[in-house]
C-alpha positions in Angstrom: 22.9 13.6 9.7 23.5 10.6 7.5 23.0 10.2 3.7 19.2 9.7 4.2 18.9 13.4 5.0 19.6 14.2 1.3 16.8 12.1 -0.1 14.0 14.1 -1.7 10.3 13.3 -1.1 9.9 12.3 -4.8 12.8 9.9 -4.6 11.5 8.4 -1.4 7.9 8.0 -2.9 9.4 6.3 -6.0 11.5 3.9 -3.9 8.5 3.2 -1.6 6.2 2.5 -4.6 8.7 0.0 -6.1 9.2 -1.7 -2.8 5.5 -2.0 -1.9 4.8 -3.4 -5.4 7.5 -6.0 -5.0 6.2 -7.0 -1.6 2.6 -7.1 -2.8 3.5 -9.3 -5.7 5.7 -11.8 -3.8 5.3 -12.0 -0.1 1.6 -11.0 0.0 0.7 -13.0 -3.1 -1.0 -10.2 -5.0 0.8 -10.2 -8.4 -2.0 -8.3 -10.1 -2.0 -5.5 -7.5 -1.5 -1.9 -8.8 0.7 0.3 -6.7 0.5 4.0 -7.5 2.9 6.5 -6.1 0.7 9.6 -6.6 -1.2 12.0 -4.4 -4.8 11.0 -3.6 -6.1 14.1 -5.2 -5.1 12.7 -8.6 -7.7 9.9 -8.3 -11.3 10.4 -9.4 -14.3 9.4 -7.3 -15.5 6.6 -9.7 -12.1 4.9 -9.4 -12.5 4.8 -5.6 -16.2 4.0 -5.3 -15.9 0.3 -4.6 -12.7 0.4 -2.6 -12.1 0.4 1.1 -8.8 1.0 2.9 -6.8 2.7 5.6 -4.3 5.5 6.0 -1.0 4.7 7.5 0.9 7.7 8.9 4.6 7.8 8.5 6.3 10.4 10.7 9.7 11.8 11.2 11.1 15.0 12.8 11.2 16.8 9.5 8.3 15.3 7.4 5.1 13.4 7.6 3.3 11.3 5.0 0.0 9.5 4.9 0.2 6.3 2.9 -3.2 5.1 1.6 -3.9 1.4 1.2 -7.0 0.8 -0.9 -8.5 -2.5 -2.2 -11.9 -4.0 -3.2 -13.4 -6.5 -0.9 -11.7 -9.5 -2.5 -8.3 -7.7 -2.3 -8.9 -7.0 1.4 -9.6 -10.7 2.0 -6.4 -11.7 0.1 -4.3 -9.1 2.0 -5.7 -10.3 5.4 -5.1 -13.9 4.6 -1.5 -13.1 3.4 -0.8 -11.2 6.6 -2.1 -14.0 8.7 -0.3 -16.7 6.7 -3.5 -18.4 5.6 -4.1 -20.4 2.4 -6.4 -18.8 -0.2 -8.9 -21.7 0.2 -9.4 -21.2 3.9 -12.4 -19.0 4.7 -12.0 -15.8 6.7 -14.4 -15.4 9.5 -14.9 -14.3 13.1 
């Protein structure tokens, strides 16, 4: 096994939080986005009441992790446009 086998879950979550924050602020154009590397149980229901999102499963032979992506409606629109390479002023629609 390589050096990655010695990485603890806390170290990995910290690195992932930093990386996602950097990508959100630069490539995805969401500089005001808040990236939190904490278990979902630490959030209170009122904080989550106006948010929608998805869980992304990350699996390996030794561990599994569910990454939660949450945003309000405007944040979801910004994320969708960024992923599709659309300008902010172009309306999203079906």
